[in-house]
KOLZA-433108 format. One line per 2 residues: number of its first residue (from 1); their letters; for each residue x, y, z of C-alpha. Coordinates in steps of 0.1 Angstrom, whole numbers, plus 5000, padded with zeros to 4 digits. Layout:
NUM = A = X:Y:Z; ...
//
This chain:
1 = ML = 4058:6749:8060; 4079:6766:8086
3 = SN = 4071:6802:8094; 4096:6830:8090
5 = RE = 4100:6832:8127; 4110:6795:8129
7 = LF = 4134:6799:8100; 4149:6830:8116
9 = LM = 4158:6809:8147; 4169:6780:8126
11 = NT = 4189:6795:8098; 4201:6830:8108
13 = AQ = 4229:6838:8132; 4216:6850:8166
15 = TS = 4233:6878:8185; 4216:6871:8218
17 = TS = 4197:6844:8236; 4165:6865:8236
19 = PR = 4159:6883:8203; 4129:6906:8200
21 = MV = 4113:6883:8175; 4092:6911:8160
23 = EI = 4085:6903:8123; 4084:6933:8100
25 = ER = 4067:6931:8066; 4070:6967:8055
27 = AE = 4079:7002:8068; 4068:7037:8059
29 = GI = 4075:7071:8075; 4078:7065:8113
31 = YL = 4059:7032:8112; 4068:6995:8111
33 = YG = 4042:6970:8100; 4039:6933:8109
35 = PE = 4025:6906:8087; 3992:6904:8106
37 = GQ = 3985:6941:8105; 4006:6952:8136
39 = KY = 4017:6988:8135; 4045:7002:8155
41 = MD = 4059:7037:8159; 4097:7033:8154
43 = LV = 4111:7055:8182; 4146:7042:8177
45 = SG = 4148:7049:8140; 4165:7016:8133
47 = FN = 4191:7027:8158; 4196:7062:8144
49 = VS = 4195:7052:8108; 4161:7064:8096
51 = NI = 4165:7100:8105; 4142:7110:8076
53 = GH = 4118:7081:8082; 4115:7048:8064
55 = RH = 4113:7048:8026; 4112:7085:8021
57 = PK = 4098:7090:7985; 4128:7111:7974
59 = VI = 4152:7084:7985; 4132:7057:7968
61 = QA = 4132:7078:7936; 4169:7083:7938
63 = IQ = 4175:7045:7943; 4152:7036:7914
65 = AQ = 4170:7061:7891; 4204:7046:7900
67 = LE = 4191:7011:7894; 4185:7020:7858
69 = KY = 4222:7029:7854; 4245:7005:7872
71 = LH = 4251:6987:7905; 4286:6976:7916
73 = VT = 4312:6981:7889; 4346:6979:7906
75 = VY = 4363:6983:7940; 4361:7017:7956
77 = GE = 4385:7044:7944; 4392:7032:7909
79 = FV = 4364:7043:7886; 4348:7077:7886
81 = QA = 4313:7070:7897; 4289:7100:7897
83 = PQ = 4268:7090:7928; 4300:7088:7949
85 = VQ = 4315:7120:7936; 4282:7140:7939
87 = FA = 4275:7128:7974; 4310:7135:7986
89 = TD = 4309:7170:7971; 4275:7177:7988
91 = LL = 4288:7163:8021; 4319:7184:8021
93 = AT = 4299:7215:8014; 4282:7211:8048
95 = LP = 4315:7207:8067; 4342:7231:8078
97 = HS = 4368:7238:8051; 4395:7218:8068
99 = FQ = 4376:7186:8057; 4386:7180:8021
101 = SV = 4384:7143:8014; 4358:7116:8019
103 = YL = 4365:7079:8020; 4332:7060:8016
105 = TN = 4328:7027:8034; 4302:7000:8039
107 = SG = 4295:7007:8076; 4304:7027:8107
109 = AE = 4328:7000:8119; 4347:7001:8087
111 = AV = 4349:7039:8089; 4364:7035:8124
113 = EG = 4390:7010:8111; 4400:7034:8083
115 = AM = 4402:7064:8106; 4425:7045:8130
117 = KI = 4448:7035:8101; 4453:7070:8087
119 = AK = 4458:7085:8122; 4486:7061:8129
121 = RY = 4501:7064:8095; 4500:7102:8094
123 = TG = 4514:7108:8129; 4539:7079:8129
125 = RR = 4526:7070:8164; 4509:7039:8176
127 = QI = 4490:7048:8208; 4453:7055:8205
129 = IA = 4431:7068:8234; 4394:7061:8236
131 = AR = 4368:7066:8263; 4354:7041:8288
133 = KA = 4318:7030:8280; 4322:7040:8244
135 = YH = 4308:7021:8215; 4325:7023:8181
137 = GS = 4316:6989:8164; 4322:6952:8166
139 = TQ = 4351:6945:8143; 4383:6937:8162
141 = GA = 4398:6971:8157; 4366:6990:8167
143 = LS = 4360:6966:8195; 4394:6974:8209
145 = LI = 4382:7010:8214; 4353:6999:8237
147 = GN = 4363:7007:8272; 4344:6978:8288
149 = EE = 4365:6948:8297; 4334:6925:8296
151 = YH = 4334:6928:8258; 4371:6923:8254
153 = QA = 4378:6891:8273; 4360:6867:8250
155 = YA = 4379:6880:8219; 4413:6887:8233
157 = PL = 4439:6896:8222; 4426:6928:8206
159 = LP = 4447:6957:8193; 4477:6967:8215
161 = EI = 4485:7002:8227; 4449:7013:8233
163 = SF = 4444:7034:8264; 4412:7046:8280
165 = IN = 4401:7078:8297; 4368:7087:8314
167 = FN = 4345:7107:8292; 4339:7143:8302
169 = QQ = 4366:7143:8329; 4393:7169:8322
171 = ED = 4418:7156:8346; 4422:7124:8325
173 = LE = 4434:7145:8295; 4469:7145:8308
175 = SI = 4471:7109:8295; 4473:7124:8260
177 = TN = 4510:7129:8252; 4533:7133:8222
179 = QT = 4532:7096:8218; 4495:7095:8211
181 = AA = 4484:7092:8175; 4447:7099:8181
183 = VI = 4420:7104:8206; 4388:7088:8194
185 = LE = 4356:7101:8211; 4319:7100:8204
187 = AI = 4306:7136:8202; 4279:7124:8225
189 = QG = 4283:7090:8242; 4254:7069:8229
191 = EA = 4255:7034:8243; 4266:7048:8277
193 = GV = 4230:7062:8279; 4233:7094:8260
195 = RV = 4260:7113:8279; 4264:7149:8266
197 = PD = 4298:7163:8274; 4304:7198:8287
199 = MA = 4316:7225:8263; 4346:7232:8285
201 = YM = 4356:7195:8283; 4354:7194:8245
203 = KA = 4374:7226:8242; 4400:7211:8266
205 = VR = 4403:7179:8245; 4409:7200:8214
207 = KR = 4435:7221:8232; 4453:7191:8246
209 = CD = 4454:7174:8212; 4468:7206:8196
211 = ET = 4495:7208:8223; 4507:7172:8218
213 = GT = 4502:7169:8180; 4475:7143:8185
215 = LL = 4447:7139:8160; 4412:7143:8174
217 = IF = 4387:7119:8159; 4350:7123:8164
219 = DE = 4326:7094:8161; 4294:7109:8148
221 = IQ = 4279:7076:8136; 4249:7080:8159
223 = TG = 4248:7117:8162; 4252:7128:8126
225 = FG = 4227:7141:8101; 4204:7163:8122
227 = RT = 4199:7139:8152; 4210:7165:8179
229 = GK = 4196:7196:8163; 4227:7204:8143
231 = LF = 4238:7185:8112; 4267:7173:8132
233 = AF = 4270:7173:8170; 4305:7188:8171
235 = EH = 4288:7221:8160; 4273:7224:8194
237 = FG = 4308:7226:8210; 4326:7253:8190
239 = IV = 4354:7230:8179; 4363:7210:8148
241 = PD = 4379:7175:8149; 4407:7164:8126
243 = IL = 4389:7133:8114; 4351:7126:8113
245 = ML = 4335:7092:8112; 4300:7088:8099
247 = AK = 4274:7061:8091; 4238:7052:8102
249 = GI = 4218:7083:8093; 4241:7090:8063
251 = GG = 4223:7067:8038; 4186:7073:8042
253 = GM = 4182:7037:8051; 4208:7022:8028
255 = PL = 4242:7008:8041; 4269:7034:8040
257 = GA = 4297:7049:8061; 4325:7074:8057
259 = FV = 4356:7088:8073; 4364:7124:8064
261 = AP = 4397:7142:8068; 4420:7169:8055
263 = KQ = 4436:7158:8022; 4471:7156:8036
265 = IM = 4459:7131:8062; 4438:7111:8039
267 = DV = 4465:7109:8012; 4487:7087:8034
269 = IK = 4468:7056:8021; 4478:7062:7985
271 = DN = 4513:7049:7986; 4540:7030:8006
273 = PM = 4520:7008:8004; 4496:7016:7976
275 = LG = 4460:7007:7985; 4466:7013:8021
277 = HI = 4428:7010:8027; 4406:6992:8002
279 = TT = 4370:6981:8001; 4350:6962:7974
281 = FG = 4315:6975:7982; 4322:7007:8001
283 = GH = 4305:7037:7986; 4280:7015:7967
285 = PV = 4265:7037:7940; 4229:7029:7950
287 = SC = 4237:7038:7987; 4254:7070:7976
289 = AA = 4224:7080:7955; 4202:7074:7985
291 = AK = 4226:7094:8007; 4226:7124:7984
293 = AS = 4188:7124:7984; 4186:7120:8021
295 = LE = 4209:7150:8027; 4187:7170:8004
297 = VI = 4156:7160:8023; 4171:7171:8056
299 = RD = 4179:7205:8040; 4148:7210:8019
301 = EK = 4123:7199:8046; 4141:7219:8072
303 = LI = 4141:7189:8095; 4169:7202:8117
305 = EQ = 4151:7234:8125; 4122:7213:8140
307 = VA = 4144:7192:8163; 4146:7214:8194
309 = DK = 4108:7220:8196; 4101:7183:8192
311 = AQ = 4127:7173:8218; 4112:7198:8242
313 = LF = 4077:7184:8237; 4090:7149:8246
315 = RE = 4106:7163:8277; 4074:7181:8287
317 = LL = 4051:7151:8281; 4074:7125:8297
319 = SH = 4068:7138:8333; 4065:7109:8358
321 = SK = 4077:7104:8394; 4094:7071:8383
323 = IK = 4116:7088:8357; 4148:7098:8374
325 = EI = 4162:7119:8345; 4158:7126:8308
327 = RG = 4192:7130:8292; 4202:7140:8257
329 = LG = 4205:7166:8230; 4179:7171:8203
331 = LM = 4161:7139:8194; 4188:7117:8208
333 = MC = 4176:7112:8244; 4170:7086:8271
335 = IQ = 4146:7080:8299; 4165:7070:8330
337 = LE = 4146:7045:8352; 4158:7026:8383
339 = TF = 4162:6990:8371; 4166:6969:8340
341 = DQ = 4134:6950:8350; 4115:6983:8347
343 = VY = 4131:6990:8313; 4124:6955:8300
345 = HV = 4088:6955:8310; 4081:6991:8299
347 = SK = 4097:6984:8266; 4077:6952:8261
349 = YA = 4045:6969:8271; 4052:6998:8246
351 = AE = 4059:6973:8218; 4027:6954:8225
353 = NG = 4008:6988:8223; 4024:7000:8191
355 = VM = 4056:7019:8202; 4090:7004:8196
357 = ID = 4117:7016:8221; 4148:6999:8234
359 = WY = 4177:7003:8258; 4215:7007:8257
361 = LH = 4245:6984:8255; 4263:7000:8285
363 = CE = 4232:7014:8303; 4204:6989:8306
365 = TA = 4185:7010:8331; 4175:7037:8305
367 = LR = 4151:7037:8276; 4163:7048:8242
369 = IA = 4143:7076:8225; 4155:7085:8190
371 = PP = 4126:7088:8166; 4128:7099:8129
373 = LT = 4132:7137:8127; 4099:7137:8107
375 = IT = 4078:7127:8137; 4048:7150:8142
377 = KE = 4035:7166:8174; 4005:7143:8174
379 = QI = 4027:7112:8170; 4049:7124:8199
381 = EA = 4018:7129:8221; 4005:7094:8212
383 = AC = 4039:7077:8218; 4044:7094:8252
385 = AV = 4010:7084:8264; 4019:7047:8258
387 = IL = 4053:7050:8274; 4038:7068:8305
389 = KG = 4011:7041:8308; 4039:7014:8307
391 = ID = 4057:7032:8335; 4025:7035:8355
393 = IY = 4021:6997:8353; 4057:6985:8356
395 = G = 4076:7015:8371
//
């Protein structure tokens, strides 16, 4: 009989020529477990998904309760489904009053697609501006927003009338004009290696969009739900976007995304044509039940209040002459090394010694650190000891 590893290579689509090939049998809290007793600290949280850890008891309880009622019943937006309504209501209660309507999707990429559509429809404009080294997803529309030509060439032609600016450079903001439908930015650039913008830059973006009637769209797919020490990263900068895109940490481990907007913007998809954006499985009731429970866990366990201290402990412990810089905000941070060879071997060593870390799509010389917000002081100390040992050997 073939092993799961052999069947994985034989029967499932591969996204690279060198997958990690780590088999996971179960997960709990901050740990992943292999079939032969391997135990790994998950310091990437399933790529910023498991903000409250894996299989939180309250999320599991909410999922089980919904399983007793119904699963999929119809396409999104037709029937009144309590899990969707209750989660959307709770989510809006955490946001500024300008946000009045939530469209629930399957994923972050779908949230990006929907946000682009309503921005163009509402403004009557066609140009969209994004940032170089951004990452917004891999569907063709979302891929069009990635300012890295290497990822465009193989799938061209992508969407027309997409322009790019340099992130955190105010002089580029003159590119935003009264022909621009929307500027789409990550609140913190993730795959560029955790690039935190200046407050002055973010305020200047908001001001320029206001001057030109351009919608400001923030991608908080990686940064949302407590990751940076605020529920949403835009709260750090004293501004409010016009449209907010969410996913990853939203669902407590279940697949879910959303785009959120003022009602007058969202309502453009209701007619001319009707069903301007439609999804079969978006806002799945089980995922929405899990998301509601996850939001309650973040609040009730005061996880956000702990983020700054835990991030500071990481920074204090990760002191090494071979570390060029530690960038980030809250528990979204990276360790900047010199070469990809260092990153690869340190990451491999860490995994072999029970700590799962990774690198970035547009920054292969830095290690990704984004643990569940539930990580303890003792776990941070143990994880940092492994990482430092790896840097000692391979740095």
